[in-house]
C-alpha positions in Angstrom: -20.8 13.9 -36.8 -22.4 13.1 -40.1 -22.7 9.4 -41.7 -22.3 9.0 -45.3 -25.8 8.3 -45.7 -27.0 11.2 -44.0 -24.6 13.1 -47.1 -25.3 11.0 -50.1 -29.1 11.6 -49.2 -28.4 15.7 -48.9 -26.9 15.5 -52.7 -29.1 13.0 -54.4 -31.0 15.8 -56.3 -27.2 16.8 -57.5 -27.2 13.4 -59.0 -30.2 13.3 -60.6 -30.5 16.5 -61.4 -34.6 17.3 -62.9 -35.9 14.5 -61.1 -38.1 15.4 -57.9 -36.1 12.5 -55.1 -39.1 12.2 -52.1 -38.1 9.6 -50.5 -34.2 7.5 -49.7 -33.8 5.2 -47.6 -31.0 3.8 -46.4 -29.5 -0.2 -45.6 -26.7 -2.3 -44.4 -25.0 -5.5 -46.2 -23.2 -7.9 -44.0 -21.8 -11.2 -44.5 -21.5 -14.1 -41.7 -17.3 -14.2 -41.3 -17.9 -17.7 -39.7 -18.6 -18.9 -43.4 -16.3 -21.6 -44.7 -17.1 -21.8 -48.8 -14.7 -24.7 -49.3 -17.0 -26.8 -46.9 -19.7 -26.0 -48.0 -19.5 -26.2 -51.2 -17.2 -29.4 -52.4 -16.2 -29.8 -56.1 -16.6 -27.6 -58.9 -19.5 -24.6 -58.0 -20.6 -22.9 -60.9 -21.5 -26.5 -62.0 -24.2 -26.8 -59.2 -25.3 -23.0 -59.9 -25.8 -24.3 -63.3 -27.7 -27.1 -62.4 -30.1 -24.6 -60.4 
């Protein structure tokens, strides 16, 4: 078994020819499945974001 991020790390030199890749890191992005945007953002979300 091999992870896809390991495959990508191995192939990095072919993605950027002529550039020496010294290190590569993996990170994981997750989301909270419990979030309910309707309760948290009442009204026009675009206007609220502009005010910040």
